[in-house]
N, C-alpha and C positions, 0 to 999 in steps of 0.2 A: 519266604518259601514259595516256590512256583508249583502249583498243582497241575496235574495232567488234565487235558481237555475232558477226558472221560470222567474224572473226579469232579470237575466243575459242573458238568451236565448233570451228574447224579445228585449234586448238592443244590442245583439251581431251580428247585421247584418253586417255592415262593419265599423261602426264609433261610437261605444258607449262604456261606461265603463264596465270593468270586474274586480271584486275584489275578491280575495280569501285569506284566512287567512295565508297561508304559504308563500306568496310572495307579501306583500303590496308594497314594494319599486319597484318591477318589475311592478306590476299591475297599479301603479299610474304614470308610465312613459309612454309617448306617444307610444314609440316603444314597450314597454311591453304590452300595450293595444292591439296593432296589433297582437303581438305574441299570446296573450291569446285568442283573439277573433277567430283567425284562428284555433288555437288548439282546441277550444271548438267546432267549426263547424265541423272539421274533426273527432273528437271523437264522436260527435252526428251522423255523417254520418256512422261511423263504426257500431253504434248501430242500427240506424234507416234506413239506405240506402237512403239518401236524394239527393245525387248529382251524376252527370255524371262523367266519368273518367276525362274529360277535366276540369270540375269545381273543382274536387279535386286537380288537378295539379295547377290550379290557386290559390286556397287557400294555397296549400303547398308552392308555390313560395313565397308568402307573408310571410308565417310562417318562412320559412328558412332564408329569407332575414332579417327579424326582429331578429331572433335568432343570426345570424352572427353579426349584429350590436350590440346587447346586450353583446355578448361575447367580442367583440373588445373594448367595452366601460367599461369592467371590471367586468361585472356580471359573477359569477362563473357558470360553467357548472352544478354543483350539485344543485345550486339554481334554475336554469332553469328546470332541470329534476324534482325536487320536485314540482315546480309550475305546470308543465305539468302533473305530476302524480295526483295531486289533481283535476285538471280540468277533467282528464280522469275518475276519480272516480265519480265526479258529473255527468258527461255525462252518465256514466254507470247506474246511479240511476234515470235517466230521463225517464218519460213516453213518448213514441214516439207519442202518440195521442194528446198531449198537443197542443193547437192552436199556442202557441209560437214557437213550433218546425216547424210547417207548415209555419209560417210567416218568420222564418229564412231561410227556403228553398226558398221562393219566393224572399227574399232580395238578396240572393247570386245569384240566377238565373238572376235577373235584372242587378246586377252589372257585371255579367259575360259577358253580351252583349257588354258593353263598353270595357271590358278587352280584348275580342277577336279581337277588331279592332286595338289594338296596334301592330305595326310592329316591333318596336325596344325597347330595354330597357337596361340600364346600371346598373350593379351590382358592386358597388365600394367595394374595399377591403382595407387592411392596406397599402400595397404598390402597388399592381396590382389588377385590377378588371376584370370582364367578360363583354364583349359586346355581347349581344344576339339579334338575329333577327329571325323573322319568314319568312322573305322574301327570295325567291330563284328564280332562273331561271331554267326552265325545261331543263334537260339534261346537266347541267353545275355544276361542283363541287363548293363548297364554304364553308364558315364557318357559322354555326348556332349559336355557342357560342365560343368566341375567347378571349384568354389572350395572349398578345404580350409583352414579357419581353425585347425585343430588340435583343436577341439571340435565343429565343425559341418562336414559335407560337404553342399554344396547346389549345385543347378544343373539341367541337363537330363539326365534318365536316359533310357535307350533300351532297347527290346526289339524287335529287328528294325526295322520302319518306324514303330513307335509311340514318339514322343518327348514327354515331359511334364516339368513342373517338379517336382522332388522334393527332399526334405531328409532327411538321415540324422544322427541324434544318438545319444549314449550312452543305453542303456536307463535309463528313469526310472520308478520305482515310481508307479503310479497314473495315468500318462499314457494317455489314451484318444483324444485328438485333437490337432490342431495348427492354428495360425492364422498366416498371414503378416501382419505389421504394417508398414505403410508410412505415410509422411507423406500426410495428406489435403491435396491441392494446392489444393482450393477453400477450405478453412478456413485453411490456412497456405500461401500461395503462395511464401514464401521459405524457404530452407534454415534449419534450426533448430539452434543451438548449445546443447546441453544444459548446458554449463558457464557460459553467459552470459559469454563472454570470460574464462574462467578463475576466476570467482568461486565456482563450485560444482564438486563432484567429478563426473567423468563417470559415466554409468551402469555398473554392474557388468557386465563382459564386453565393454564398448565403450570401454575406456580409450584405445584407438588411434584412435577415430573422431572426426572433426570435426563431423559432422552426423548426427543421429539422428531418428527419428520422434517428434514431440512428443506427450505424453500427451493434450493437449487437442485434437489434430487427428490422429486415427488413421484410416487406411483399412484395412479387414480383408478378407482372402481366406481362407476356411476350407479346410482340406484336404478332398479328395474321397474319400480312402481310404488304407488302410495298405498297405505293401509286403508281398509274399509272403516266405516263408522264403528262397527262392532270391535274391530281391532284397536282403533283409537281409544275406545271406552275402557279397554282392559290393559293395553300395553303402555299407554302413556300415564304419567304420574297423576295427573288430575282428570284424566278421562277426556280431555279436549285437545291434547297436544298433537303435533305432527308425527306421523309414522311413515317411515320409508323402508321398503324391502330391497335387498341387494341380491345379485346373482351368486351362484355357488362359487364363482371365482373369487369373491370377497372372502369367503371362509378359508379357502386354500391360501390366499395371500396373507391373511392374518396369521395363520398357523405357521407359515414360512418365516415369519419375523422372530426376532429375539424377544423372549417373554419379558425382558426388562424395559423395553421401550414402549412408547405410546403411539396411538393412531389418532386420527382426527376425522370427525364428520363435519363437513361444511354444507350449509344451506345456500342454495343458489336461487336468485330471482330470475324473472323473465328476460332480463338483459344480460344474464351471465355473470352478474356480480355476486360476491359473497355477502350474505346478509346475516350470517351467524355461524359460529363454529364451536365445537365441543370435543374435548379430548377424553380418551379412555385408555386404561392400561391394558396392554395385550395380555400380560400374565400367562396363566395356564389355560388359555382359551382352548387350545388343542386338546388338553386333557379333559376339560369339561365336555367338549363335543364328543370325544371318544366314550366318555361315561354314558352320555345320553344314548349314543348309537349302540352300545353293547347291551342295552336292556331290550325288553320286548316292546317294540314301538307300536304295536297294534292293539294292545290291551289297555283300555282306559281305566281310570280310577273308579272303583265301585263304591 
């Protein structure tokens, strides 16, 4: 059954069905409903200006988390994109003065009150996930979103209201800089299997990964600086490791990638040679970041 756009909007507060012709298998799945509802709310916000920046982040966190789950469950990226395109088209044809639109705005605002009270959230991945927290201690560095692979600690570090992408690794002789390595999506639009379906060994340190950045299509984001001694003490596993910070472009680049693939941090010496490398799972990093941003970033833990 195909519902009218007004019926969908009235139902799409935070827990009702959404059905579109292009993606019935997605729409009838519980996670697909979450993805569709949040996508619809965000598209209506683009058209009608319904929500605050924090409310949009909250909706986007749920949308990205649902999208990552659907991709890991085998739904194709093309199917999700087609589904989102149809929802966007329906939102674009919606009259912002409909009472159903106002009702959606109120439902999201009410739900956001409870969402803001959450301090911590876990965003599971295939092999490694992200642990996100809005809690912090004034004047002390810490992790706002962390993935710990055992050899690499990576994610969003925080010092008061400053949040940036950082990586902490074991101390490595000669390392003076670091670079984030991602798949270049223009040169290689598809996920890359380094084993070519099991015919070759996986890269060292990425034996657990299905998809890695190909050497022939690499996108690089260089570190913008090193961590202080205080940041080393808190952010690295043993308190003595290397800490590198990256520019905001690193955050946007990671979010733009497929949550099923991996990225790599390479350590570089003074001659430009690689002296260490560490892989991490992209997973639902975008959702973790949106969760952190949708809280009150200026109130420390009491």
